[in-house]
C-alpha positions as CSV (number, residue, x, y, z in Angstrom):
1,M,21.3,-42.1,-5.4
2,L,23.1,-39.4,-7.2
3,E,20.1,-37.2,-7.5
4,L,19.3,-37.6,-3.8
5,T,22.9,-36.4,-3.0
6,K,22.4,-33.3,-5.1
7,N,19.1,-32.4,-3.2
8,K,20.9,-32.8,0.1
9,L,23.8,-30.6,-0.9
10,L,21.5,-27.9,-2.4
11,L,19.5,-27.9,0.9
12,L,22.4,-27.8,3.0
13,A,23.9,-24.8,1.0
14,F,20.8,-22.9,1.3
15,L,20.4,-23.4,5.1
16,T,23.8,-22.5,5.6
17,A,23.3,-19.1,3.9
18,V,20.3,-18.7,6.4
19,M,22.4,-19.2,9.4
20,I,25.1,-16.9,8.2
21,S,22.6,-14.2,7.4
22,D,21.0,-14.7,10.7
23,S,24.1,-14.4,12.7
24,N,25.3,-11.1,11.1
25,A,21.7,-9.5,11.6
26,K,21.7,-6.4,13.6
27,N,18.9,-5.1,16.1
28,N,16.3,-3.2,14.4
29,A,16.7,0.0,16.3
30,A,15.5,2.3,13.5
31,N,12.5,0.1,12.5
32,S,10.3,2.0,15.0
33,I,10.4,5.3,12.8
34,T,9.6,3.2,9.6
35,N,7.1,5.4,7.5
36,K,3.4,4.0,7.5
37,N,3.4,4.0,3.8
38,Q,6.4,1.7,3.7
39,Q,4.3,-1.0,5.0
40,M,2.9,-2.0,1.8
41,S,5.1,-4.8,1.3
42,V,5.0,-8.6,0.4
43,D,5.9,-9.3,3.9
44,N,2.7,-7.7,5.2
45,L,0.4,-8.6,2.1
46,D,2.0,-11.8,1.1
47,P,1.3,-12.8,-2.4
48,D,3.2,-15.9,-3.3
49,L,6.3,-14.2,-4.5
50,G,8.1,-17.3,-5.0
51,D,5.7,-18.6,-7.5
52,F,6.8,-16.8,-10.6
53,V,4.6,-19.0,-13.1
54,D,4.2,-18.6,-16.9
55,D,0.7,-18.2,-18.3
56,E,0.2,-21.9,-19.2
57,D,1.5,-22.8,-15.6
58,V,-1.1,-21.0,-13.6
59,L,-3.7,-23.7,-13.4
60,T,-2.6,-27.3,-12.3
61,P,-3.7,-30.2,-14.4
62,E,-6.5,-31.0,-11.8
63,L,-8.0,-27.6,-12.0
64,K,-7.5,-27.1,-15.8
65,S,-10.1,-30.0,-16.3
66,K,-12.6,-27.9,-14.1
67,E,-11.7,-24.6,-15.5
68,L,-14.7,-22.3,-15.3
69,P,-16.1,-21.1,-18.8
70,T,-16.4,-17.6,-17.8
71,F,-12.4,-17.0,-18.7
72,A,-12.4,-14.8,-15.5
73,A,-9.0,-13.6,-14.2
74,V,-7.0,-16.6,-13.5
75,E,-5.8,-16.9,-10.0
76,Q,-3.1,-19.4,-9.1
77,P,-4.6,-22.0,-6.5
78,L,-3.3,-22.2,-3.1
79,S,-3.3,-25.8,-3.0
80,K,-3.5,-28.9,-5.2
81,P,-6.8,-30.7,-5.1
82,K,-5.6,-34.1,-4.0
83,I,-7.7,-34.8,-0.6
84,T,-11.1,-35.3,-2.1
85,F,-14.5,-36.6,-0.6
86,K,-17.2,-37.2,-3.3
87,K,-20.8,-38.3,-2.8
88,D,-23.4,-38.3,-5.5
89,D,-22.8,-35.0,-7.4
90,L,-21.0,-33.3,-4.4
91,E,-17.2,-33.0,-4.4
92,V,-15.4,-31.5,-1.6
93,I,-11.6,-30.8,-2.0
94,F,-9.3,-30.2,1.0
95,G,-5.9,-28.7,0.7
96,G,-3.4,-25.9,1.8
97,K,0.1,-25.0,2.2
98,I,2.7,-24.5,5.1
99,R,5.4,-22.2,4.3
100,V,8.3,-21.2,6.6
101,E,10.8,-18.6,5.5
102,Y,13.7,-16.3,6.7
103,D,13.9,-12.8,5.4
104,N,16.8,-10.5,5.7
105,Y,16.7,-6.9,4.8
106,L,19.8,-4.6,4.7
107,N,19.5,-0.7,4.1
108,N,16.1,-1.3,2.8
109,N,14.5,1.7,4.7
110,Y,17.2,4.4,4.6
111,L,19.7,3.2,2.3
112,N,22.2,4.1,5.2
113,N,24.8,1.9,6.6
114,K,25.7,4.1,9.4
115,I,22.6,3.1,11.4
116,P,21.1,-0.3,12.0
117,D,18.9,-0.3,9.1
118,D,18.7,-4.1,9.1
119,I,15.8,-6.5,9.6
120,G,15.9,-10.1,10.0
121,F,12.9,-12.5,11.1
122,F,11.4,-16.0,10.5
123,K,7.9,-16.1,9.2
124,E,5.3,-18.7,9.0
125,T,2.2,-18.9,6.8
126,V,-0.4,-21.6,7.1
127,D,-3.4,-21.9,4.8
128,L,-6.2,-24.4,5.0
129,T,-8.6,-24.6,2.0
130,V,-12.1,-26.2,1.5
131,D,-13.7,-26.2,-1.7
132,A,-17.2,-27.6,-2.2
133,I,-18.5,-28.2,-5.6
134,F,-21.8,-29.3,-6.7
135,G,-23.6,-30.2,-10.1
136,E,-20.7,-31.0,-12.3
137,E,-21.9,-34.2,-13.5
138,K,-25.8,-33.6,-13.6
139,C,-25.5,-29.9,-15.0
140,G,-22.1,-30.3,-17.0
141,H,-20.8,-27.3,-15.1
142,R,-20.4,-26.2,-11.6
143,A,-24.1,-25.4,-10.3
144,V,-22.9,-24.3,-6.8
145,E,-19.3,-23.7,-5.5
146,A,-18.3,-22.6,-1.9
147,F,-14.7,-21.8,-1.0
148,L,-13.0,-21.1,2.3
149,D,-9.3,-20.2,2.8
150,L,-8.4,-20.3,6.6
151,R,-5.1,-18.5,7.3
152,M,-2.7,-18.1,10.0
153,K,0.5,-16.1,9.6
154,N,3.1,-14.8,12.1
155,K,6.8,-13.8,12.6
156,W,8.3,-16.0,15.0
157,G,8.4,-14.4,18.6
158,V,6.1,-11.4,17.4
159,V,2.7,-12.2,18.6
160,G,-0.2,-10.9,16.3
161,A,2.1,-9.3,13.8
162,Y,-0.3,-9.5,10.9
163,K,-3.7,-8.7,12.4
164,S,-4.6,-5.2,13.8
165,T,-7.9,-3.3,14.2
166,T,-8.5,-0.2,12.0
167,A,-6.7,2.8,13.4
168,A,-9.0,5.0,15.4
169,E,-8.6,8.4,17.0
170,I,-8.4,8.4,20.9
171,T,-10.0,11.5,22.7
172,L,-10.2,12.6,26.4
173,D,-12.8,15.0,26.9
174,G,-12.6,16.3,23.4
175,I,-8.8,16.4,23.4
176,S,-7.3,14.4,20.7
177,L,-4.6,11.8,21.9
178,G,-3.8,10.7,18.1
179,E,-4.7,7.4,16.5
180,H,-4.3,4.0,17.8
181,A,-4.8,0.4,16.6
182,H,-4.7,-2.6,18.4
183,Y,-2.9,-5.9,17.4
184,S,-4.0,-9.3,18.2
185,S,-2.7,-10.8,21.6
186,R,-2.2,-14.2,19.9
187,P,-1.5,-15.4,16.2
188,N,-5.2,-16.2,15.6
189,P,-6.4,-17.5,12.2
190,W,-8.7,-15.8,10.0
191,F,-10.6,-16.3,6.7
192,K,-8.5,-14.9,3.7
193,D,-11.1,-15.7,1.5
194,A,-14.9,-17.0,1.8
195,W,-17.3,-17.1,-1.0
196,L,-20.3,-18.7,-2.6
197,M,-20.8,-19.0,-6.5
198,V,-24.0,-20.1,-8.0
199,S,-24.9,-20.9,-11.8
200,L,-27.7,-18.7,-12.9
201,N,-28.3,-21.1,-15.8
202,K,-29.2,-23.8,-13.0
203,I,-31.4,-21.4,-11.2
204,F,-33.4,-20.4,-14.1
205,N,-33.4,-23.9,-15.7
206,S,-31.7,-22.4,-18.9
207,K,-30.3,-24.9,-21.5
208,N,-27.9,-22.3,-22.8
209,D,-24.4,-23.4,-23.3
210,K,-23.0,-20.1,-22.4
211,I,-22.9,-20.3,-18.6
212,Q,-23.5,-17.2,-16.3
213,Y,-22.2,-17.2,-12.7
214,F,-23.0,-15.0,-9.6
215,K,-20.3,-14.9,-7.0
216,I,-20.6,-13.2,-3.4
217,G,-18.3,-13.1,-0.5
218,W,-14.7,-12.3,0.2
219,F,-12.4,-13.0,-3.0
220,P,-9.6,-11.4,-5.0
221,F,-10.5,-9.5,-8.1
222,Q,-8.3,-7.4,-10.3
223,L,-8.4,-5.6,-13.8
224,G,-5.8,-6.4,-16.2
225,R,-2.5,-7.0,-14.4
226,G,-3.8,-5.4,-11.3
227,V,-2.0,-2.1,-11.8
228,A,-5.1,0.1,-12.1
229,L,-7.3,-2.1,-9.7
230,G,-5.3,-4.9,-8.0
231,S,-6.7,-7.4,-5.4
232,I,-4.4,-6.3,-2.4
233,Y,-7.1,-4.9,0.0
234,G,-6.3,-1.6,1.6
235,A,-2.9,-0.7,0.1
236,V,-1.6,2.5,1.3
237,E,-1.1,5.9,-0.3
238,E,0.3,8.5,1.9
239,A,-0.4,11.8,0.3
240,L,-4.0,11.0,-0.8
241,G,-7.3,10.5,0.9
242,L,-7.6,6.6,0.1
243,F,-8.5,4.0,2.5
244,S,-5.9,2.0,4.2
245,Y,-6.6,-1.3,5.8
246,N,-3.9,-3.9,6.4
247,A,-6.2,-6.9,6.5
248,D,-4.3,-9.5,4.5
249,A,-7.7,-10.7,3.3
250,S,-9.7,-10.3,0.1
251,A,-12.2,-7.5,-0.2
252,P,-15.8,-8.2,0.3
253,G,-17.9,-8.0,-2.8
254,L,-20.0,-9.5,-5.5
255,V,-19.5,-10.3,-9.3
256,L,-21.6,-11.3,-12.1
257,N,-19.6,-12.9,-15.0
258,G,-20.4,-15.2,-17.8
259,E,-20.0,-15.8,-21.5
260,L,-21.6,-13.8,-24.3
261,I,-20.4,-15.2,-27.4
262,K,-18.9,-18.7,-27.4
263,N,-15.2,-19.0,-27.1
264,K,-15.0,-15.2,-28.1
265,L,-16.5,-12.9,-25.6
266,W,-16.9,-12.8,-21.7
267,Y,-17.7,-10.3,-19.2
268,D,-17.5,-9.3,-15.4
269,L,-19.5,-6.9,-13.6
270,Y,-17.9,-6.3,-10.1
271,Y,-19.0,-4.5,-6.9
272,A,-17.0,-4.1,-3.6
273,K,-17.6,-2.6,-0.3
274,F,-14.3,-1.4,1.2
275,E,-15.8,0.5,4.2
276,E,-19.2,0.6,5.9
277,K,-19.9,3.9,7.9
278,S,-23.7,3.4,8.4
279,A,-23.8,0.2,10.6
280,S,-25.0,2.0,13.9
281,I,-26.3,5.2,15.4
282,D,-22.7,6.0,16.5
283,D,-21.7,5.8,12.9
284,T,-24.2,8.2,11.6
285,F,-25.4,10.5,14.4
286,N,-23.2,10.4,17.5
287,N,-20.1,10.6,15.4
288,T,-18.9,14.2,16.0
289,V,-15.7,14.0,14.1
290,K,-16.5,16.8,11.6
291,I,-16.9,19.4,14.2
292,N,-13.8,21.2,12.9
293,H,-15.5,21.5,9.4
294,V,-16.2,25.1,8.5
295,G,-20.2,25.6,9.0
296,R,-20.5,22.2,10.9
297,R,-20.0,23.1,14.5
298,S,-23.8,22.7,15.1
299,N,-24.1,19.7,13.0
300,P,-20.9,17.8,13.3
301,Y,-22.4,14.3,12.8
302,R,-21.5,12.2,9.6
303,G,-25.0,11.1,8.4
304,N,-25.7,7.9,6.5
305,G,-24.4,6.7,3.1
306,K,-20.8,7.8,3.7
307,D,-19.4,4.6,2.5
308,D,-16.4,3.6,0.4
309,E,-17.6,1.4,-2.6
310,L,-16.4,0.3,-6.0
311,W,-17.9,-0.6,-9.3
312,A,-16.0,-2.4,-12.2
313,A,-16.8,-3.8,-15.6
314,R,-14.7,-5.5,-18.1
315,L,-14.9,-7.6,-21.3
316,K,-12.6,-10.5,-22.3
317,I,-12.4,-10.5,-26.0
318,R,-10.6,-13.3,-28.0
319,P,-10.7,-12.4,-31.6
320,F,-8.9,-15.5,-32.7
321,D,-7.1,-18.6,-31.3
322,N,-5.7,-21.0,-33.9
323,K,-2.3,-22.3,-34.9
324,S,-1.9,-20.1,-38.0
325,D,-2.6,-16.7,-36.4
326,G,-1.8,-17.4,-32.9
327,R,-4.0,-16.3,-30.1
328,W,-4.8,-12.7,-29.2
329,D,-6.7,-11.6,-26.0
330,I,-8.1,-7.9,-25.2
331,E,-9.5,-6.9,-22.0
332,P,-11.0,-3.4,-21.9
333,Y,-12.1,-2.2,-18.4
334,I,-13.3,0.6,-16.2
335,Y,-13.8,1.0,-12.4
336,F,-15.3,4.0,-10.2
337,N,-14.4,4.2,-6.5
338,E,-16.5,6.6,-4.2
339,A,-15.1,7.0,-0.9
340,S,-16.8,9.5,1.6
341,D,-15.0,10.6,4.9
342,Q,-11.3,9.8,3.9
343,K,-8.2,11.4,5.4
344,V,-5.6,13.9,4.3
345,E,-4.9,15.9,7.4
346,V,-7.6,14.8,9.9
347,A,-10.2,12.2,10.0
348,N,-13.1,12.7,7.5
349,D,-11.8,15.8,5.8
350,T,-11.9,14.5,2.2
351,K,-14.2,12.9,-0.2
352,T,-12.5,10.9,-2.9
353,Q,-14.0,9.9,-6.3
354,L,-11.3,7.9,-8.1
355,G,-11.6,6.0,-11.5
356,A,-9.6,4.4,-14.1
357,Y,-10.2,3.2,-17.5
358,G,-7.9,1.3,-19.9
359,F,-7.0,-2.2,-21.5
360,E,-4.7,-4.9,-21.6
361,T,-3.7,-7.0,-24.5
362,R,-1.8,-10.2,-25.0
363,Y,-0.6,-11.9,-28.2
364,K,1.0,-15.3,-28.4
365,K,2.4,-17.1,-31.6
366,N,5.0,-19.9,-31.7
367,K,7.9,-18.8,-29.6
368,F,6.8,-15.4,-29.0
369,K,4.6,-13.7,-26.4
370,I,4.1,-9.9,-26.2
371,G,1.6,-7.8,-24.0
372,S,0.7,-4.4,-23.0
373,E,-1.7,-2.4,-20.9
374,I,-2.5,1.2,-20.6
375,A,-4.8,3.1,-18.2
376,F,-5.9,6.5,-17.3
377,N,-7.3,8.0,-14.1
378,Y,-10.3,10.1,-13.7
379,G,-12.3,11.7,-10.9
380,Q,-11.3,14.2,-8.2
381,E,-10.4,14.3,-4.4
382,K,-12.6,17.2,-2.7
383,L,-10.8,18.4,0.5
384,Y,-13.3,20.2,2.8
385,S,-12.8,23.6,4.7
386,I,-11.5,22.7,8.0
387,D,-10.6,24.7,11.2
388,R,-7.1,23.2,11.8
389,N,-7.3,24.2,15.6
390,K,-7.5,20.9,17.6
391,A,-7.0,20.4,21.2
392,Q,-4.1,17.9,22.1
393,L,-2.7,17.1,25.2
394,A,0.8,18.6,25.6
395,V,3.4,19.6,28.5
396,V,2.2,20.6,31.8
397,K,4.5,23.3,33.3
398,T,6.4,23.4,36.4
399,D,3.6,23.6,39.1
400,G,2.3,20.3,37.7
401,K,-1.2,22.0,37.2
402,I,-3.5,21.1,34.3
403,P,-5.6,24.3,33.5
404,T,-9.3,24.1,33.8
405,N,-10.6,27.4,32.9
406,I,-9.7,30.4,30.6
407,S,-8.0,32.5,33.0
408,D,-5.4,29.6,33.6
409,M,-4.8,29.0,30.0
410,I,-2.4,32.1,29.2
411,D,0.4,32.5,31.4
412,I,1.7,36.2,31.5
413,T,3.4,35.9,35.0
414,A,7.0,36.7,35.2
415,D,8.0,33.5,36.6
416,N,6.0,31.3,34.4
417,S,4.9,29.3,37.3
418,Y,1.9,27.9,35.7
419,G,0.4,28.0,32.1
420,A,-1.2,26.2,29.2
421,G,-1.3,22.4,30.0
422,M,-3.6,21.8,26.9
423,L,-2.3,22.8,23.8
424,Y,-2.5,21.7,20.2
425,K,1.1,20.7,20.5
426,G,3.2,22.6,18.2
427,Y,0.3,23.2,15.9
428,S,-2.0,26.0,17.3
429,H,-3.1,28.3,14.6
430,V,-4.0,31.1,17.2
431,L,-1.2,33.5,18.2
432,V,-1.3,35.9,21.3
433,N,-0.4,39.0,19.4
434,G,0.5,41.5,22.0
435,G,2.8,42.7,24.9
436,D,5.0,39.9,26.4
437,M,3.3,37.0,24.9
438,N,3.8,38.4,21.4
439,N,3.8,35.5,18.6
440,K,3.3,32.8,21.3
441,S,0.8,30.0,20.4
442,A,-2.4,30.5,22.3
443,P,-4.1,27.3,23.9
444,V,-6.7,25.6,21.9
445,N,-10.0,25.6,23.9
446,S,-13.5,26.7,23.1
447,A,-12.6,30.5,23.5
448,S,-9.8,30.3,21.1
449,T,-11.6,28.0,18.8
450,G,-15.0,29.8,18.5
451,A,-14.4,33.5,19.5
452,I,-12.1,34.4,16.7
453,Y,-13.3,32.1,14.0
454,N,-15.7,33.4,11.5
455,S,-17.4,31.7,8.6
456,T,-15.9,34.1,6.0
457,N,-12.4,32.6,6.6
458,I,-10.8,36.2,7.2
459,N,-8.4,36.7,9.9
460,K,-9.9,38.4,12.8
461,T,-8.5,39.6,16.2
462,V,-10.4,39.7,19.4
463,A,-9.9,40.9,22.9
464,Y,-9.4,37.7,25.1
465,P,-10.1,36.8,27.9
466,N,-11.2,40.1,29.3
467,G,-12.1,42.2,26.1
468,G,-9.4,44.9,26.4
469,D,-6.0,43.9,27.5
470,N,-3.5,44.1,24.8
471,N,-1.2,41.6,26.2
472,E,-3.9,39.0,25.8
473,R,-5.0,39.8,22.2
474,L,-5.3,36.9,19.9
475,I,-5.1,36.7,16.0
476,N,-5.4,33.8,13.7
477,K,-2.5,32.4,11.7
478,S,-3.1,33.0,7.9
479,N,-3.3,29.2,7.3
480,R,-5.7,28.4,10.3
481,I,-8.6,27.9,7.9
482,R,-7.9,25.4,5.2
483,P,-9.9,26.4,2.1
484,E,-12.0,23.9,0.2
485,Y,-10.4,22.8,-2.9
486,T,-10.3,19.8,-5.4
487,N,-7.5,17.7,-7.0
488,D,-8.6,16.5,-10.3
489,F,-7.1,13.1,-11.3
490,E,-5.3,13.0,-14.6
491,G,-2.6,10.3,-14.2
492,Y,-1.7,7.6,-16.7
493,M,0.5,4.5,-17.0
494,A,1.6,2.1,-19.8
495,I,3.5,-1.2,-19.9
496,F,4.9,-3.2,-22.6
497,D,6.6,-6.6,-22.3
498,A,8.0,-9.3,-24.6
499,R,9.1,-13.1,-24.2
500,Y,11.0,-15.4,-26.6
501,Q,11.3,-19.2,-26.1
502,A,15.0,-19.2,-27.1
503,T,15.5,-23.1,-26.4
504,K,13.4,-25.7,-24.9
505,T,14.8,-24.9,-21.5
506,L,15.5,-21.1,-21.8
507,K,13.2,-18.0,-22.0
508,I,14.2,-14.6,-22.4
509,A,12.2,-11.4,-21.7
510,A,12.2,-7.7,-21.5
511,E,9.6,-5.2,-20.0
512,L,9.2,-1.4,-20.2
513,G,6.9,0.4,-17.9
514,Y,6.0,4.1,-17.3
515,A,3.6,5.7,-14.6
516,S,3.2,9.5,-14.4
517,G,4.1,11.4,-11.3
518,D,3.3,14.5,-9.5
519,N,4.5,16.2,-6.2
520,D,2.4,16.4,-3.0
521,P,-0.9,17.7,-4.0
522,T,-1.6,19.1,-0.5
523,I,1.2,21.8,-0.7
524,N,-0.9,24.2,-2.8
525,E,-4.4,24.6,-1.5
526,I,-6.1,25.6,-4.7
527,N,-8.0,23.7,-7.5
528,K,-5.6,21.8,-9.6
529,N,-4.8,18.7,-11.7
530,Y,-3.0,16.0,-10.0
531,H,-0.9,14.1,-12.8
532,G,0.5,11.2,-10.8
533,F,-1.0,7.8,-11.6
534,I,-2.9,6.2,-9.0
535,G,-3.4,2.5,-8.7
536,L,-6.0,1.2,-6.3
537,H,-5.0,-1.8,-4.2
538,E,-2.2,-2.7,-6.5
539,L,1.3,-4.5,-5.9
540,Y,2.4,-5.0,-9.4
541,M,6.1,-6.2,-9.6
542,G,6.4,-7.2,-13.3
543,K,4.7,-9.5,-15.7
544,R,7.8,-11.0,-17.6
545,V,10.5,-9.3,-15.8
546,F,10.4,-9.0,-11.8
547,A,11.7,-6.4,-9.4
548,P,11.0,-8.3,-6.2
549,M,12.5,-5.7,-4.0
550,V,11.7,-2.1,-5.5
551,L,8.2,-3.2,-6.9
552,G,7.5,-6.3,-4.6
553,E,8.6,-5.4,-1.0
554,R,8.6,-1.9,-1.4
555,Y,10.8,-0.9,1.5
556,I,13.1,1.1,-0.7
557,P,12.1,4.9,-0.1
558,R,10.9,6.6,-3.3
559,L,10.5,10.3,-2.4
560,R,8.0,12.5,-3.9
561,G,9.4,15.4,-5.8
562,L,10.8,18.1,-3.5
563,V,9.4,21.5,-4.0
564,A,11.8,24.4,-4.3
565,G,12.7,26.5,-1.0
566,Q,11.0,24.1,1.5
567,K,12.8,24.6,4.8
568,E,13.5,21.9,7.5
569,V,12.9,24.3,10.5
570,D,9.5,25.1,9.1
571,G,8.5,21.6,9.5
572,F,9.3,20.4,5.9
573,R,9.5,16.6,5.8
574,A,9.7,14.8,2.4
575,K,7.0,12.3,1.7
576,I,7.4,8.9,0.4
577,D,5.2,7.1,-2.4
578,N,6.3,3.6,-3.0
579,N,3.2,2.8,-5.3
580,F,3.3,2.3,-8.8
581,T,3.4,5.8,-9.7
582,D,6.1,8.5,-10.8
583,L,8.2,5.8,-12.2
584,T,9.9,4.6,-15.5
585,Y,11.5,1.3,-15.6
586,F,13.2,-1.0,-18.2
587,G,14.4,-4.4,-17.4
588,V,15.6,-7.7,-19.1
589,G,15.2,-11.2,-17.5
590,A,15.6,-15.0,-18.2
591,T,14.0,-18.2,-17.0
592,W,16.1,-21.3,-17.2
593,K,14.7,-24.9,-16.4
594,P,17.7,-27.1,-16.6
595,A,16.7,-30.4,-18.5
596,S,18.6,-32.7,-15.9
597,Y,16.4,-31.3,-13.2
598,E,13.3,-31.4,-14.9
599,K,11.3,-33.7,-12.5
600,N,12.4,-31.4,-9.7
601,R,10.9,-28.4,-11.5
602,F,14.1,-26.5,-10.8
603,K,13.8,-22.9,-12.1
604,I,16.3,-20.2,-12.1
605,N,15.2,-16.6,-13.1
606,P,17.8,-13.6,-13.0
607,N,16.4,-10.1,-13.6
608,L,18.0,-6.7,-14.2
609,V,15.8,-3.6,-13.8
610,F,16.7,0.2,-14.0
611,F,14.5,2.9,-12.7
612,W,13.8,6.5,-13.2
613,K,11.8,9.2,-11.4
614,N,9.4,11.0,-13.9
615,D,8.2,14.0,-11.5
616,D,10.9,16.9,-11.3
617,S,12.5,17.4,-8.0
618,Y,14.8,20.0,-6.6
619,K,18.1,18.8,-4.7
620,Y,18.3,19.1,-1.0
621,N,20.9,21.2,0.5
622,L,21.9,20.0,3.9
623,D,23.9,22.2,6.0
624,T,25.9,20.0,8.4
625,A,27.5,22.8,10.4
626,N,24.1,24.5,11.0
627,P,21.2,22.1,10.2
628,D,18.5,24.8,10.9
629,N,19.7,26.3,7.6
630,S,18.9,23.1,5.5
631,Q,16.3,23.5,2.8
632,V,15.2,22.4,-0.7
633,S,17.3,24.1,-3.3
634,S,15.4,26.8,-5.1
635,T,17.6,26.6,-8.4
636,Q,19.3,23.1,-8.8
637,K,17.1,20.1,-10.2
638,A,17.9,16.7,-8.7
639,R,18.8,13.9,-11.2
640,S,16.1,11.6,-12.1
641,F,18.0,8.1,-12.1
642,L,16.6,6.0,-9.0
643,G,18.9,3.0,-9.3
644,T,19.5,-0.6,-10.6
645,E,18.0,-3.7,-8.9
646,I,19.6,-7.2,-9.7
647,S,17.7,-10.2,-8.5
648,L,18.0,-13.9,-8.7
649,I,14.8,-16.1,-8.0
650,L,15.3,-19.9,-7.5
651,N,12.7,-22.7,-7.0
652,Y,13.6,-26.4,-6.4
653,E,11.1,-29.2,-5.7
654,L,13.0,-31.4,-3.2
655,I,10.4,-34.2,-3.3
656,K,6.8,-34.0,-4.7
657,D,5.0,-30.8,-3.4
658,L,7.9,-29.7,-1.0
659,T,9.6,-26.8,-2.7
660,L,12.8,-24.8,-1.7
661,G,12.6,-21.3,-2.8
662,A,15.0,-18.3,-2.6
663,I,15.3,-14.7,-3.7
664,V,18.6,-12.7,-3.5
665,S,18.1,-9.2,-4.7
666,F,20.5,-6.2,-4.6
667,F,19.7,-2.4,-5.2
668,A,22.3,0.2,-6.1
669,P,20.9,3.7,-5.6
670,G,21.3,6.1,-8.5
671,T,22.0,9.8,-8.8
672,F,18.7,10.8,-7.5
673,Y,19.5,9.6,-3.9
674,K,22.9,11.4,-4.1
675,D,21.0,14.7,-4.8
676,V,18.5,14.4,-2.0
677,K,20.9,12.8,0.6
678,G,20.2,13.8,4.3
679,V,16.7,15.0,3.5
680,P,14.2,14.4,6.6
681,I,11.1,12.4,6.2
682,R,8.1,11.8,8.7
683,G,9.4,10.4,12.0
684,D,12.8,12.0,11.5
685,F,15.3,10.4,13.9
686,Y,17.7,13.2,14.1
687,R,15.1,15.8,15.3
688,D,12.5,13.6,16.8
689,K,14.6,10.9,18.7
690,I,17.9,12.8,19.6
691,P,17.5,15.5,22.4
692,S,18.5,18.9,21.1
693,D,21.3,19.1,23.6
694,A,22.8,15.9,22.2
695,R,23.1,17.0,18.7
696,T,26.3,18.9,19.0
697,G,28.6,17.9,16.1
698,L,26.2,15.2,14.7
699,N,25.8,15.2,11.0
700,P,22.0,14.7,10.5
701,A,22.8,12.7,7.2
702,D,24.0,9.9,9.3
703,Y,20.5,9.3,10.5
704,R,18.4,9.8,7.3
705,I,17.9,8.7,3.8
706,S,21.4,8.0,2.1
707,D,22.9,6.4,-1.2
708,D,24.3,3.2,0.2
709,N,23.6,-0.3,-1.4
710,A,20.4,-2.4,-0.2
711,F,20.1,-6.1,0.0
712,W,16.9,-8.4,0.5
713,G,17.1,-12.1,0.7
714,V,14.6,-14.8,1.5
715,I,14.6,-18.6,1.8
716,S,11.6,-20.6,2.1
717,L,10.4,-24.2,2.5
718,E,6.8,-24.8,1.5
719,Y,4.8,-28.0,1.3
720,R,1.4,-27.9,-0.4
721,F,-1.1,-30.6,-0.1
């Protein structure tokens, strides 16, 4: 009776906290300008953040008895296999989970308490799984296995929040209207995982006790801890030409794995197809998005074989596993990703060849566990030479006329009664360089695109439109033609962790991580080395010590290094990269499982983590009296300390398989944010949302990234069956 009362009191306390948090939540007025790269969060990609498990806790007892002999990367099952149908040698297991949670974010996007930088919502996730297994009794191992995970996830009151189409460019008679993606009109379910695995031993009637498997379909796969290559399909990288696809599903692929030396050596050979760009004649021939590539005006089609594919290989080595020596595991790995027709500035302007090689190692003896991982990038990103002129619909002048011919496109009349209605809005790289129209942007049409363009990429003036009028003479801007150049990848990362079992109920841990950094590789358009580490599809938030807000949710804006002298009035906007790059962190944590609540699997996990930025950055000098004079300092470096995260993670099983979870996390910004306070980012609220005549007396820093403390909290109720 006493235990039941404790359960009720704990539940009441958590639910009360939810109601208080919800009543204090503000409307999310600033959310509309959240950067695209800040969407790579647990909220969108949903690994089970509440399930912080130890190595020996990963598999349930039911699955341990059926563990594959391949020693492949262990994944925590979504469900406990309890609903089972069995006939002859076929076993079908049904399971799933229902999870309802409330999330509240305060100052996560801008670290600014002067604006409604506040988000609060309920979210529900439903997973239904079916696992069909054949052959365990007759063959002694799984001869065939098929697995399906049907998922439906949505925010309450936000229809179709988690399913969208791939963003595509919208055009009107060759005029770009920007990119657009469609969200589902209803919260439809989808398959998160769907795969088939077969035993090659059974197919070839081999009696060898070292089993080989072939697996194909949609399934998660990662190397090491998932830092170099993770299983979060389509994570975002803003400044590099890497595929972005918020699918909330595993990547499609195939893997061949098996055992080479009994209980000593295993392998995996993996292939994935991230993008298919040869599935129709529209993909290969009718697609004309390369018309702005230098030398491709007459053959702007894509062609075939321009896909996005990955190959990976690894070994799992266990040199020894005994009581006297302990257990030692080593995992060397390598992968290569070839991705044609990626985007840096415009669609299909880049080809990326990205790879990484490294190894993870783990050692356990008695009460100690230590582990480490190191990885190095290789490959390059090739940016093609492009003509930056591109027609885009803009403002129609006072007569309401959209010009239809060349003579209408340049307005040199005194009253400006008509003029250019189709311009590359704010980005025309052709100027009218004479007379009354000096230094005005010329319209982007076939004449300004073709007449003054030449294949040797040298600025050239021509008379336009009638060949001799000085008032209508055009000239290219010096940066109209982007030169071809490559960024060679040379990033690296290293992580070390240790854990000690202090008592039967208490474990303490420490973790140190480093990932090399670099500034925006597109600022200098020359061949160069890019030193920032690039993790593909990763969402690493710690192995022994966790940073659920900074490394998990990833809304906290981590700026790339600011380059000296960049000016706000010239269009400078700082870029954000919240990936596992440009980062040093050190953290300590503990896990306490009170003996009196052992049957409730009650677990408390506090963490303290410090973060530093590795790549040098200059300070931002914001001129509040005259914001047009604001710019990155040319002499003063910004300090490197990013800040401190303190978090507390709790799990409590109210009744069997019904778990109450909570995470509370605080982030205190460091001196780096004080040195860059007021810097504009893409979608700058001050300049893009507030009319120019309404900015008088306003401080831009009140609408931008600041240095106020941030909070994230989530409470969840989850039932697994």
